[in-house]
Backbone as CSV, one residue per row, in Angstrom:
resi,resn,N_x,N_y,N_z,CA_x,CA_y,CA_z,C_x,C_y,C_z
1,MET,-39.931,12.078,0.145,-39.186,12.837,0.507,-38.400,11.848,1.889
2,LYS,-38.701,11.380,2.282,-38.618,10.956,3.601,-37.779,9.564,2.917
3,LYS,-38.532,9.025,2.343,-37.717,8.055,1.717,-36.262,7.825,1.230
4,ILE,-36.506,9.253,0.349,-35.419,9.422,-0.465,-34.179,9.522,0.362
5,LEU,-34.288,10.521,1.392,-33.060,11.093,1.990,-32.591,9.859,2.375
6,MET,-33.541,8.894,3.000,-33.276,7.523,4.127,-32.434,6.535,3.130
7,ILE,-32.663,6.554,1.868,-31.881,5.810,0.543,-30.765,6.329,0.627
8,LEU,-30.217,7.796,0.311,-29.630,8.698,0.389,-27.982,7.929,1.525
9,ILE,-28.867,8.629,2.413,-27.934,8.327,3.771,-27.489,7.029,3.796
10,LEU,-28.284,6.021,3.478,-27.969,4.911,3.216,-26.720,4.301,2.187
11,SER,-26.964,4.439,1.355,-26.178,4.535,0.308,-24.662,5.066,0.732
12,PHE,-24.574,6.389,1.653,-23.526,6.707,1.505,-22.770,5.662,2.775
13,PHE,-23.555,5.474,4.099,-22.773,4.753,4.754,-22.863,3.568,4.294
14,ILE,-23.123,3.130,3.444,-22.405,1.887,2.567,-21.200,2.035,1.956
15,CYS,-21.318,2.810,0.711,-19.990,3.219,0.738,-19.066,3.382,1.096
16,SER,-18.832,4.128,2.600,-18.142,4.877,3.376,-17.669,3.371,4.005
17,ILE,-18.494,2.110,4.299,-17.984,1.210,5.343,-17.262,0.189,3.960
18,GLY,-17.253,0.422,3.273,-16.614,-0.776,1.544,-15.164,0.409,1.240
19,ASN,-14.774,1.138,1.885,-13.677,2.019,1.656,-12.817,1.946,2.722
20,ALA,-13.308,1.951,4.204,-12.576,1.433,4.968,-11.959,-0.074,5.370
21,GLU,-12.027,-0.868,4.717,-11.552,-2.210,4.770,-10.002,-1.894,4.524
22,THR,-9.593,-2.691,5.260,-7.906,-2.984,4.987,-7.699,-4.721,4.525
23,ILE,-7.189,-4.826,3.008,-6.827,-5.971,2.139,-5.402,-6.308,2.183
24,SER,-5.655,-7.523,2.270,-4.088,-8.706,2.907,-3.811,-9.168,1.557
25,PHE,-2.439,-9.277,1.785,-1.886,-9.550,0.430,-0.788,-11.019,0.828
26,LYS,-0.546,-12.151,0.568,0.566,-12.862,0.680,1.599,-12.568,-0.448
27,CYS,2.521,-11.434,-0.285,3.744,-11.527,-1.426,5.069,-12.467,-1.411
28,THR,5.507,-13.074,-2.513,6.346,-13.936,-2.976,7.912,-13.066,-3.309
29,TYR,8.929,-13.288,-2.706,9.988,-12.599,-3.437,11.174,-13.453,-2.956
30,ASN,12.365,-12.830,-3.827,13.667,-13.638,-3.690,13.643,-15.177,-4.529
31,PHE,12.870,-14.919,-5.633,12.787,-15.881,-6.773,11.542,-16.704,-6.143
32,GLY,10.207,-16.397,-5.440,9.827,-17.451,-4.774,9.982,-18.099,-3.293
33,LYS,11.500,-17.506,-3.080,11.305,-18.713,-1.623,11.362,-18.198,-0.347
34,GLU,10.582,-16.807,-0.480,10.574,-15.997,0.469,9.422,-15.084,0.314
35,ASP,8.610,-15.483,1.667,6.900,-14.755,1.967,7.199,-13.485,2.514
36,GLU,6.007,-12.463,2.200,6.017,-11.408,3.359,4.078,-11.123,2.966
37,TYR,3.609,-10.438,4.069,2.619,-10.279,4.417,2.083,-8.845,4.312
38,ILE,1.486,-8.456,3.271,1.286,-6.993,2.915,-0.028,-6.731,3.290
39,SER,-0.542,-5.679,3.597,-1.891,-5.161,4.095,-1.532,-3.445,3.474
40,ILE,-2.778,-3.355,3.118,-3.474,-1.940,2.493,-4.578,-1.251,2.916
41,ASN,-4.430,-0.494,3.870,-5.750,0.489,4.420,-6.119,1.861,3.705
42,LYS,-7.016,1.578,3.055,-7.201,2.575,1.812,-8.168,3.761,3.067
43,LYS,-8.677,3.631,3.741,-9.262,4.761,4.454,-7.874,5.478,5.534
44,LYS,-6.687,4.979,5.966,-5.721,5.391,6.698,-4.842,5.696,5.636
45,GLN,-4.741,5.356,4.644,-3.799,6.018,3.668,-2.518,4.856,3.932
46,ILE,-2.723,4.053,4.473,-1.359,3.036,5.002,-1.438,2.071,3.954
47,ILE,0.345,1.627,3.912,0.414,0.341,3.631,1.288,-0.284,4.389
48,THR,0.933,-1.342,4.766,1.950,-2.056,5.979,2.705,-3.179,5.316
49,ARG,4.017,-3.388,5.665,4.969,-4.213,5.025,5.921,-4.726,6.428
50,ALA,5.893,-5.797,6.805,7.020,-6.651,7.569,7.224,-5.590,8.564
51,SER,5.557,-5.460,9.169,5.560,-4.298,10.483,6.238,-2.909,10.178
52,THR,6.177,-2.508,8.834,6.913,-1.013,8.607,5.087,-0.575,7.937
53,SER,5.254,1.126,8.163,3.822,1.646,7.697,4.803,2.645,6.684
54,TYR,3.861,2.568,5.649,4.531,3.501,4.825,3.037,4.213,4.169
55,ARG,3.290,5.397,4.044,2.265,6.649,4.273,1.975,6.483,2.694
56,ILE,1.126,6.508,1.969,0.653,7.035,0.939,0.318,7.614,0.538
57,PHE,1.249,8.539,-0.261,1.419,9.812,-0.966,0.709,9.919,-2.487
58,LYS,0.509,8.432,-3.610,-0.069,9.116,-4.272,-0.913,7.726,-4.853
59,VAL,-1.946,8.175,-5.738,-3.072,6.386,-5.972,-3.150,7.334,-7.334
60,THR,-3.048,6.301,-8.346,-3.610,6.552,-9.375,-4.463,5.079,-9.493
61,ASP,-5.043,5.277,-11.320,-5.984,4.299,-11.376,-5.372,2.874,-11.136
62,SER,-3.981,3.012,-11.466,-3.366,2.052,-11.883,-2.225,1.437,-10.576
63,SER,-1.924,2.200,-9.382,-1.227,1.550,-8.199,-1.314,2.655,-7.197
64,PHE,-1.118,1.970,-6.119,-0.456,3.152,-4.969,1.196,3.394,-4.848
65,GLN,1.426,4.750,-4.362,2.590,4.302,-4.019,2.867,5.468,-2.603
66,ALA,3.797,4.660,-1.857,3.865,5.218,-0.694,5.001,5.152,-0.038
67,LYS,5.474,5.533,1.155,6.808,6.434,1.094,6.796,6.407,3.138
68,ASN,8.182,6.270,3.371,8.680,5.753,4.540,9.972,6.182,4.883
69,GLN,10.490,6.468,5.646,11.557,7.889,6.216,12.177,7.326,7.667
70,ASP,13.637,7.047,6.996,14.411,7.074,8.676,15.417,7.932,8.720
71,ILE,16.888,8.162,9.265,17.505,9.334,9.514,18.358,8.585,8.118
72,ASP,18.439,7.552,7.510,19.528,7.409,6.745,19.246,7.037,5.333
73,PHE,18.056,6.144,5.315,17.317,5.590,4.307,16.283,6.422,3.938
74,GLU,15.209,6.116,2.763,14.278,6.700,2.296,13.681,5.282,1.478
75,ASN,12.014,4.878,1.899,11.970,3.985,0.974,10.539,4.216,0.372
76,ILE,10.596,3.730,-0.944,9.393,3.694,-2.114,8.418,2.679,-2.017
77,PHE,7.267,2.479,-1.705,7.048,1.286,-2.038,6.025,1.077,-3.054
78,VAL,5.785,0.598,-3.761,4.800,1.171,-5.237,3.883,-0.553,-4.884
79,PHE,2.553,-0.852,-5.372,1.877,-1.289,-5.756,0.952,-1.374,-6.791
80,ASN,0.974,-2.268,-8.091,0.324,-2.014,-9.273,-0.987,-2.965,-8.518
81,ARG,-2.328,-2.477,-8.645,-3.616,-2.474,-8.288,-4.332,-3.647,-9.211
82,TYR,-4.136,-4.212,-10.398,-3.919,-4.847,-11.395,-3.272,-6.295,-11.809
83,SER,-1.878,-5.899,-11.569,-0.924,-6.925,-11.645,-0.798,-7.655,-10.218
84,GLY,-1.055,-6.977,-9.556,-0.898,-7.871,-8.099,1.054,-7.716,-7.846
85,GLU,1.425,-6.781,-8.647,3.227,-7.118,-8.424,3.781,-5.722,-7.950
86,ALA,4.226,-5.943,-6.675,4.706,-4.572,-6.328,6.035,-4.475,-6.309
87,GLN,6.900,-3.649,-5.874,8.032,-2.968,-5.877,8.866,-1.657,-4.529
88,LEU,9.719,-2.558,-3.735,10.313,-1.966,-2.405,11.923,-1.204,-3.520
89,GLN,11.676,0.270,-2.984,13.269,0.819,-3.973,13.530,1.418,-2.447
90,ILE,15.029,1.308,-1.871,15.340,1.549,-0.833,16.690,2.318,-1.559
91,TYR,16.481,3.593,-0.940,17.449,5.016,-1.061,18.170,5.078,0.205
92,LYS,19.669,5.648,-0.444,20.515,6.466,1.402,20.078,7.696,0.756
93,LYS,19.813,7.896,2.015,19.872,9.950,1.686,21.176,10.249,1.407
94,LYS,21.504,11.309,1.021,22.519,12.179,0.745,22.218,13.796,1.480
95,LEU,23.079,14.368,1.675,22.962,15.635,2.126,22.020,16.747,1.145
96,PRO,21.731,17.886,2.068,20.670,18.502,1.223,21.290,19.167,-0.359
97,GLY,20.393,19.009,-1.608,20.916,19.153,-2.971,21.714,18.477,-3.702
98,GLU,21.893,17.260,-2.687,22.485,15.702,-3.566,21.267,14.857,-3.879
99,SER,21.447,14.408,-4.820,20.292,13.119,-5.075,20.784,11.922,-4.593
100,SER,19.495,11.302,-3.927,19.646,9.932,-3.125,20.166,8.903,-4.163
101,ASN,20.665,7.705,-3.551,21.188,6.554,-4.523,20.762,5.268,-3.936
102,LEU,20.068,4.849,-4.749,19.307,3.760,-4.735,20.011,2.745,-4.674
103,VAL,19.935,1.796,-3.510,21.035,1.117,-2.596,19.903,-0.619,-2.788
104,LYS,18.877,-0.444,-2.856,18.271,-1.617,-3.125,16.651,-1.984,-4.036
105,LEU,16.146,-3.112,-4.770,15.469,-2.855,-5.012,14.954,-4.703,-5.110
106,VAL,13.749,-4.408,-4.476,12.698,-5.681,-4.140,11.942,-5.724,-5.052
107,ASN,11.638,-6.975,-5.801,9.962,-7.206,-6.504,9.310,-8.370,-5.777
108,TYR,7.829,-7.924,-5.804,7.114,-9.235,-4.998,5.924,-9.424,-6.205
109,LYS,5.392,-10.632,-6.082,4.705,-10.444,-6.948,3.313,-11.264,-5.456
110,CYS,2.258,-10.649,-5.531,1.063,-10.816,-4.143,0.313,-11.340,-4.884
111,LYS,-0.472,-11.940,-3.656,-1.817,-12.045,-4.245,-3.002,-11.854,-3.172
112,LYS,-4.302,-11.629,-3.535,-4.730,-11.374,-2.258,-5.589,-12.452,-1.276
113,ILE,-5.121,-12.329,-0.318,-6.294,-13.284,0.850,-7.075,-12.867,1.631
114,GLU,-7.638,-13.454,1.786,-8.849,-13.617,2.973,-8.954,-14.174,3.873
115,LYS,-9.591,-13.794,5.080,-9.049,-13.773,6.712,-10.176,-14.968,6.460
116,LEU,-10.058,-15.891,7.365,-10.612,-16.846,7.537,-11.626,-16.396,9.036
117,ILE,-11.540,-15.365,9.646,-12.356,-15.525,10.653,-12.232,-14.025,10.640
């Protein structure tokens, strides 16, 4: 009985370590001319792009969706888990009751990178 309990505790510990990692990506945009580094922390539910944090608000089998807001803009970042493609949607906020206008759309092609150290 003690062995079974120990195996269960160790398996829970190992599973929590696997979900705590931050996954890093090198993403190109602007027709492959520019690079950005993006990281996804599944445990903290944060995507970081260009030193800006996006709070993950929806996780599906195929994507992560995250949001960042400031006074004038609402940014939505969508990352496809299978293709590595990502999209940044930048909306200009309107007055309450009005819909937001899409200002800019940036498409990324991302590849997972491993840390050397």
